[in-house]
N, C-alpha and C positions, 0 to 999 in steps of 0.2 A: 538414484534416489529411491527411497521407499515410496510405494504407490498403493492405492486401494482401488479394487475393482468396483466402483460405485458409479452407476450411470449418470447420476446428477453431477458428480465431480468431473467425470469424463466429458460430459456435454459442455460444462463451463470451460474446461481446458481446451477442448477442440475449438470452441468459439474464440478463445484467446489466441490460439495458434493461427487461426484463419484471419482474424481481424487485427491482431496485435494492438488491442485497445483494452485497457484494464484500469480498475480502481484499486489502488494500493492502500490498505488500511493496516491497523496494528492492534495488538492486544493491550497496548499501553502507549504512553507518550515517550518521546526521546528514546525510541527503540531501534532506530535504523531504517525507518521507512524511506527517508530521503536518499540514503545510500542505495537501497534496493531500487528505487526509481531511477537513479543515475545509471546503475548497471543495466537495467531493462532498456532504458532509453538508448544506451550505447549499443546493446546487442541487437535491438530492433530498429535502430536509426529513427527513433520516435521523437515526437514533440512531447512537451511536459507542461502540465497545468496544475497549480495549487489553488483551488477555489478560495480558500480562506487561510490567511496567514495571521497567527496570533503571536505578536512579539517580533521585533525587527533587529535585535542585537544578539550576537555580533553581525549576523547577516540573515536575510530571509532565506527560506528554503529555495525559492526560485533563483536567488542570486548564487546560492551554492551550486545548484544543478547547472546554471548557466556557465559557471567557471569550469565545469566538467565537459559539457556537450556543446556550448556556444549559445549566446543570447538569442540567436536567430531561431532557435527551436523552443523558446520559452513563450508561453502565452501569459499575459498579465493576470494577476490575481483579481478576483471580483471584489474582494475586501482585504485590505491590509490593516490590521488592528495593532495598536501600539503596545499593549501589555501582554507578557507571556502567560496568559491565563486561558481558561476554556473560552471558546469563541463567544458564548453568550455573555460571560462576565467581562471579557475584553471589549466587546461591542457596547455593553452598558456603560463601561468606563468612558468610552469614546463618544457616547451619545448617539450611537448608530443602531438602527433597527434593521435586522436581516430577516429575509423571508425566503423560503425555498423557491418561490417564483423568480428570485433574482438570479438563479443559477441555470445556465444552459451550456452545453458542451461547446468548446471553441470550434470555429468553422474550419475544420481540417478533415480531409478524407482518409489520410493515412494513419500509421501507428500513433497512438496517443497514450501517455501515462498520466493518470490523474491521482494526485496524492491527497488523502484526507488529512484532517487535523486531529491529532490525538487518537483515541480509540473510537470504536463504533458507537459507544453510548455517551459520547461527549455532547453536551447540549449546544445547539446553534442559536436557539432562542427559547422562549417559554414553552413552545409546542413541539419543536423538532430536534432530533439528534443527528449526529453525523451519519448514522445508518439510514436515516430518511433521505439524506442527500445522495448516498450511494444508490438507494432504491430508485430515486428520481432519475439519476443519470443513466440507469439501465446498462451498466457495464459489468462484466464478470469481475470478481473480486479475488485478489491475492492478499493473504493475511501475513503480515510480518510479526514475528514473535521472538521473544528472548529464548536463550538456551538454558539459563540457570534456574536457581531455586524460585519457585512461585509460578513458573511459566505454565505448568500443567493446568493449574486452576484457571489462570487468566485466559489461556488459549482455548480450553474446552468450553468456558463460558461464552467466549466470542463466537466459537463455532456453533454453539447451541442457539444463540440469538439469530445468527444468519440462517440456520435451518428453520427456525420458527417463522421467520419472515419470508421463507422460500426464495432467498437471494442466491445468485449463482456463485458459490465459492469454488474456485478451482484447486486451491491447496494453500499450504503455508510455506514460508521461507523463514528459516531460523537466522538469528543475528547474534553473534557472540562466540565465545569459546565452545568448541564441540562438547556436547553432552549426549552421548548415544542413548543412554537410558531414558532421558526426557523425550528425545526425538521418537524413540520406539513407543513410549507410552502415549504420546499425543497422536501418533499415527494409529495406534491400536484402539484407544478409547474414543478418539474423535472421528475415527474412520475417515481420515482425510489424507490425501497424498502430501508427501514432503517434496516440495519442488526444488529446494536448494538450501544452501547454507552460506552465509556471509561470515567468515571468521573475523575475530577481532583484529583490526589493522592498526599498526603503530602509526602509520601515516597513510592517508587516503590519496592514492595516485590513480588518476583516470587511466593511465597506461595499463593498469592491471584489470580494468573492467571487462575487457573482452575475454580474458582468460577466466575470470570468475564466471562470466555468463556462459561460457562454453561448458562449464561443469554442471550447469542446471540443464541436464540432458532433456528433460521433458519440455522445457521452454525453448531451448536452443535448437533441438533436433526433432521435437515432437514426441508423443508418447510411444513407448515400445509396442510393437504389434504382438 
């Protein structure tokens, strides 16, 4: 995969490879974050936690990941909100008040995949965004992004806000049909490593997760010397 010799990215990636604990966010919603989490959890034999779930139909993300890796490796959500809206809007609809103080990492020492809700700038409440939760949890970040039209703008803006907040971004994983030109431009203009690609799958089969993970060379084998 494409890589960039940037000490900040390298430090975040090195930490991920050592601890196998990561916050998975995205440049948009419904972008493939949950699938990326399932592949990472399979490759690292990790536990999974979704702090906030907005919308429960047809299934929650935790239920989906549990069907892939087993319910015994799933930590329960801190909040399950009924409507498929931004967390702040869904919480308001349910009459719930959420605060960053409500969120602490699950009590597990080993590998852990934490999945954000929506994108980085999705509100949790009147004061806090999803990026604030990522900052509080103090995990290195992997950004899941689309491959198609519009992804350059969305991805570069997400990278920019992470850099502005000095949060440890290790790299991006693309989701969708291959688009080499977009991947090249995001790597070049964002100066960010491309850690992997999840192709469009006609049917999601957990049996293929290990094979997909093995192709993410920097995550499966470590960065090249």
